[in-house]
N, C-alpha and C positions, 0 to 999 in steps of 0.2 A: 758123156753123152755128146758133148759142144766138141769135142777135137775131131771128129771124122768128116760132120758136116763143115767144119771150119775149114779144114785141110782142103777137102773137095773145093769149096769154093775158091780158095787161093790159086787154085788151078785153072780157074776159069773166067775170075772176075778181073777186068781190064784195070782197074782202080783200085788196088788194095788198099792202098792209104786212107781213103775213105771207109774201107772195111772195118780197119785198126782203129780207125777213129770213134765209131759206132761200138766196138768193143768196150772202150773206157767210158764212154756214157752208160753202157749198158750196166756195168758193175756198179758206178756211182748211184744210177738212179734206182737199181736193185737193193743196195744198202740204205738207201734212204727211206725206200719204202717199207724196206723191212723192220725199219727202227717203230714204226706205228703199227707194228701186226698187234692184233687183239689176243691171240693167244699164239701157245706152242707151234701147233701145226700150221697156222698162217705163217709162223717164223719160219720154220722149217722150207715152208716151199718158197717163199721170195728168197730166202738165202740160196736156195739150190738154184733160182732162176738167174742171181746176179753170178752165182759161181759159175753157170753156163757160159756168161760174156767173157769171164776169167778165160776158163778154159779155150774159147774160141781166140782168144790171141796169140797163143803160144804157136799153133800149126801157121797160122799166118806170119808170123816173124821169122820162124826159123825157114819157112819156106823163100822168102826173098833172101835171108842170109846164106843159104846153101844154094841158091841161084847166082847171087851175086858174085860169090867166091867159090867155085866149086874146086878150085885146088885146094883149099883149107877148110872143108866143111867142117870138120870135126873141131877144129880151132872155133871154128865162127860159132858151133852150136855149143861150145862149152863156155865160150864168152858171153852167150845169151843167158844160158844157165845160173850166171853168178847171181844177178839181180833177182831172180826168184828164190833161190836159197838163201840170200841175205834176208829178204821178206820174210819167208818162211820161218825165219830164226828170230829177225828183230819184232815182227809184228805181235805174235804171242805176247812176248816180255810186255809191248807197248799196251797191248789191250789187258794185260794183268795191271799194270800202272792204272792206267784210265779207269778200270772197274772198282780201284780203293777210293777214287775221288769223285765219280759220278755214276750216274744208273747205266745200265747197258743199251737204252735207247739213244742216249747223247754219245754213247760209245760209237755205236754202229754210225750215226751222223757224222763223226769224226772219221770215222775208217772210210767214208766215202768221199772225204775231202780230196786225197792223192789220184783217185782216179776221175774225179772232175777237173783237176788242175792239168792231169796230163789230157784229158779230153780237150782243154782250152787251149793246150800248147800245141796238139794235134790238126786243128786247124791251120797252122802253119809248116809242122813237119810232114804232114801227110802228103804236101805238093812235093816233098823231096823223093817219094817211095816211088822209083818206077814204074810206068806203066807197063801192061804187058799188052800183046793182039791174043785174042782169045775169040771164042764163038760166045761167051758171056753168059753160058749157063750149064748145069749138071744135066747129063743126059743118061739114058740107060747103058750107052757104050761105057763111059766111064766106070759104071758100077760093074760091069762084065769083066771090065781090063782090070779093075782090082782083084776082081775074084781069081781070075786067071792068073794072076800074077803071086798072088797067096797061097790059093787053095791048092796047091801040089804039092808033088813030095820034097821039092825042096824048098818051098816057101813056108809048107808047115814044119820044116826042120827050124829054119830062122824063126817062126813064132816061140817054139819050144825055146831058143835060146833066149829071147826076148824076154819071155814069160819067166823062165827059172831064173834067169839074172834080176829080174824086177824083185821076184819074191823074196830070193835071197838079202837083196837091199830093206826092202820093207820088213821081212823077219828080224831084221838087226835094230833097225830104229825104232821101230815099234815098243820093243822089248828093253832097250837099254835103260830109259827113265826108270822102268819099274824095277829092273834088275837092281841098280843100283841104290837104288832108294830102300825098297824091300829087303833085300838079300845083304847088302853092303851097310844099309844105315846112314847114306847120305843126306844131307838137307834137301829141301826143295831148289836152293840157290844153288848148291854147289851141283847137284844132278844138273841144273839147268844150265851152268858153266861148261861144265865136262860135256855135255851132248851139243851144246853149240860149240865148242872146239873142233868136236870131231865131225860134225857137218860141212861146217866153214872150210875146215883143212880139203876136204872133198870137193867144194862148191870151187875154190881158187885155183886147185890142181887141174879143173877140168882144162881150159884151156890150153896147158902146157901137154897134158898126155893126148889131147887132141892133135895137137902140133905133131906130137911124136907119131901118133899113129898115121897123120897125113904122109909122113916121110916114109916111116919103115912098112905101113900097112895095116889093117885092122884087126887081122887074125891073130898077128903076134901080140899087140896090145891086149885084145878081149882075153885071149888065154892066160898071158900072163896077170892082168889084172885081178879076174876072177879066181883065178889057180893061188895066187896068194892072199886074197881075201878069204878063200877058204882056210887056209893054213892058218891063217889070224885067226879065224873065228872058232876052229876046232882047239886052239892052244889054250882058248879061256878056260875050258875044262880042267887042263893040267894045272894052268897058273893059280887057278882056284883051289885046287886040292894042295897043291902048295903055299897057300895062302900069301902068294905075292898080288897084293892089291894092284900096285903101280904098274905091274906086268899086264895085269888086266886091262886095266885101263888103256895102256899102250896096244894092247892087241886090238882093243875095241876101236881105237881111234884108226888103225892100221886097217881094218877090214871095213870099215866105215867109209873112211875117205877112198879106198881104192875102187869099192862099189861105184860110190860116186863119180870118180874120175872117169870111169869107163863108160858112162851114160852117153856120153856125147859121140864116143867111137861107136856104140852098139847104134846109134840113130843116124849116123852118117853111112855105117856100112850097110842098114837098111835102107836109105836112098840111093846108093850105089847099085846095089843089088834089084831095086825097082827100074832103076833106067830112067825114068821119067815119072812124071806125075809127082814131082816130090812132095806138095801140099796133102794129097790124098795119102801117100806113104806115111809122111811124119804124124799125120791124125791118127791113122791106122796104129802107128807103132805106141803114139802116146795113149791111144785107148788101151791096149794089151797092158802097158806098162801100169795103168792107174785102175784098169778093171780086173786082169788076172793076176795082175802083181798084189792087189790087196788080200788076195788068199795068203798071201805070205804070214799077214799077220793074223789072221785068222789059225792059221797052222801052227805058227808061233806059240800063240796062246794057249793052244790046245797040250802042246809038247811040254811047256813051262809048267802047266798045273801038276805035273809028276815031278819036274825037277826043273827050276830055272833056268840053269844053262842049257837043259835040250833044246831051247831055242836058238841057241847059238849052232849048236852041232846041226840042226836042222838048216840054217841059214847056210853053212860050210857045205852042206850036201847039196843045196840047191845050186849054189855056186859052181861046184864041181859038174852038174848036171850040164850047166850052161858051158861049160870047158867042152862035155862031149859033145853036145849039140855043135859048136861052133867047129868041132873037129871033122864033124859029118856033112859038112857043107860050105859051099863055095859062095863067098859075097861078091864076087864078081859080077858085074854088071851084066845083065841080059841084054838081047838086041833091044832098042828103043821101038815100042809100041807104035802102030800107025799115028796115035791120036798125038806124038810130040810134034810134028809141025802144025797140026791143029791149033794146038793150044799155045804156038808161038816159041817155044821154049829156044830154037834156033834160030830165032829172028833177034836182032841187035835191038838193045833196051832202048827205049825212046830218050831216055836221059842219059848221058854219060857215053852211049856209043859203043857199050861193051857187049861182045859174042858172049852168050849164056849156051852155047852149046852144049846139052848133055851128052853127046859122043865124046867128049873128053877122056883119055885113056884114065882108067879107076884103077884105085887099088884094093887089092883083096888083103 
């Protein structure tokens, strides 16, 4: 829920560094209060509120990145993704270790420390974030422009591409740990190592694949990445029948890594299609990925109840649907709407004097 409001604020708030500072303290304070929760439901609510601050950070940070370097949007988004993916892998391992020596309340208090430390650091870093000239408020026109951009034939096909792509990714990553443990008998530590390698390979590859798409175009990379990931996912059933365990691991590694790698490319393509309002666009795309994309796990769990590797056949099918959707729509930017100049995207940055015109030629 925090993605879209944060993205829209990123388009209209002049001092975004201050807003990013608030998100760190929001996360830190939220986890600190959660450590004093008297029961489960209070804990769930407080953690959800803390997560809202975490979600708000991403559209803010990515908006600044894509505006600051419009010729290398996908590469910038890929670099941004590395930190989040690393924390997603290391965080659960650290929490698991802490829970073996201290209770959950103390663990939550320790989890709050990185956010608090970054909050302190951002008192200085926030001054480096470029200030933009804006209206300073979200208006009805902003919501209308967002609806006009996305709720038409072309926009809906891009929504379908984003949604099916991320459902494929979620279907794979949600079922791999269970598949390796329950079907192949790996231990928890072996499963954790295998899963971490798969996810980290995709994270490390994102900037490079993003840079490739900045040069050769979004469509080629999206189609190739999803297509090869689909082949890898489909091959799991064949390797399983042949009893080739290491081939299964390789196929899962390739499938997850490729789907992770094209994430930044798809986000960059969405920004370029919209033509302006980068924050609202990224917030909307993140909402689609984490909202509709979550149904990938639900569907994967359902088909896996019949036979485990059905989940990977589903993931491959969803990846192919993303390829089909990509073929049916152009990602070339539309004409910039009237709010471009109102939000100051064509003005020079107050710091660095860099012209961030969104009318730069974009790649399809």
